[in-house]
Structure formats: C-alpha cells, structure tokens
N, C-alpha and C positions, 0 to 999 in steps of 0.2 A: 509462591509462584502461582500466577494465574495462566490457564491455557484456554484461550480464546478460539472458538470454530468461526471460521469466515464463511461458511457456506450460508449464501442467500442473504448475506448481511450487505446494507448500504455503506459504500465507502467511507463517504464524509463522516456520518454519524459514529462509525466503527473507530476510524482514525482519532477522532476527538476523545471518545472515552478512554481508549487506549493510551493515548498520550497525557490526559490527565492522571491514569493510573501510573504511568511511568513517571510522571513529575513528582507524583506522591512518595516514589521510591519503591514501588513494586516492580518484581520482574514479570515480564509478560511474554508469554510464548504464543503466537499467531499461527495457527495451522491451517491447511486449506484455503491458502490466499488467492490461488487462481479462481475459486468459486465466488470471490466477492464481487459484487454488483456495483456499477456506476450507472445511476438514472440519467436518462436524457437521450438526445439523438444520437444513435452510434456513429453515424457518419461525422458530425461535428466533435464528438469526443476523439475519434480516430485521428481526426485532422489537426486537432489541438496539441496532442501529443507527438505527431510527427512534426509539427512546428516547432515543439519544444527540443526535439531531438536535432533540429537542423539549426540551433543557434550556435555560431562560431564567433570566436573572439577573433577580429582582424589581425591585430598585430602579434600576439603569440596565441596560437590556436590551442596549445596544450592548456591554456587556463580556462577553455571552455566549459560550460556545465555538462555533466554526464547524466543521461537518463539511460538506463539499462532496458533492455528488452526482455529479460528474464523475470517471470512474475513475481517471484518471492522478493528480488532485489529492486524491482519498482515500486512494490508495496512499502517495502523499508525506506525507499528513498522519499516517497510522499508522505509518509508519517514524519519522517525527519523535518519535513516542511513545517509541522506543528509544533515543534519543540524549539526552545531558544538556544540554538546549538552554539552560540557564540559564548555562553556563559559556562562555566564548569559545571553547573547543576543539569544545564542541558544536555551537555555532553556525558555525564553520567548517566543520564535517563536514557540515552540512546544506546549505550552499552548494555543495558538491562532488557533490550528488545530483541526477541529472537523469532525470526519470520520462516515459515516452512511452507513448501508447495506439498500438498497432500498431508498425511498423518504418519509422521515417521516412527512414532513409537507407540502408536495405537493409544494414545493419551485419551483421558475423559476430559472433555472439553465443556466449557461454559458458553451458552449462547446470550448475547446481549439483546433483550427483548426490544429496547428502544431502537435498534438499528436493524430489526428484520425487515426484510422486503416482501411486499404483498404479491409480486409476480404479475401484474396488470400494466403498468406503464411501460414506456420503451426504455431499454436498458442494455447494456454491454458488461460482460464479465471481464475481469481482468485477463484471464486467459485468451479470451477473443480479441481483446485490445492488443495484447501482446502478439498475437499472430499477425494482426493488421500492421503492426509497425516492424516486423521482420524477425519475431522469435520462430526458430526452426523446430524446437522440442516438442 
C-alpha cells in the first residue's frame, strides 16, 4: 500500500500518477487531499465546477451526474474520471483508492516530486474550490 501526501501537489499530475498505480494493482491512500492545488485562474476554475454541478437531465433528474462539495469525495470523483470504470479492471482499481481529508492515522507519506507545486503561479486549493461551490465544513 502506498500513502501519498497531497500537500502542495498539482492535481492533474498527481491524479495521473495515482491512476497509473491503481491500474497496476497497487492500493493507494491519498491524505491531505484538501491541500491539493489546481493551477489556473481561480474564478474560471470555480465557475467550471459550478457549471458541472448544475447539469441536470431533463427527463429524469435522478440520472444527472453527481459532483460532491466535500473535498475528499470531489477528489475521488475526479480521479475516477481518469480510470476506465466501465471495465472490471477499472472498477477493481477504483476500489483500491482511499482518499482522506487530513492525516487520519498519522501515516508516513510519500511525496511525488514530479507533481510538486512551485507556489508562484495562480492557483486554487481543493478546499478553497469546495468553499466556493458551497461546502460548509
């Protein structure tokens, strides 16, 4: 089992590396997911996710896509998008992913150097994004 610390990691790079490890059959724990960074204009990022949350199926609204406001559930949903979840192999990979806000067990975590953030460019953390789309916690 690999424990990955999401503090100051760029989300896209982190998610692609985590999804590759999941597809190879490893179990992955992702801690401190609320501190993951999404690079770009914060207003455009928040608007894009608000738009995704507003999508509704006209005929049967129950079939609409579900986007959570909670940080660890949002990160798991976004990583799910990088897995082939229609196949049995993709479903098995998703079951091996555990995402946590904070560090629940004070686990020793690995940081992925290729996904680290320099802190200079415009960015938005997952926690700030969730606050903008309505998270109350």
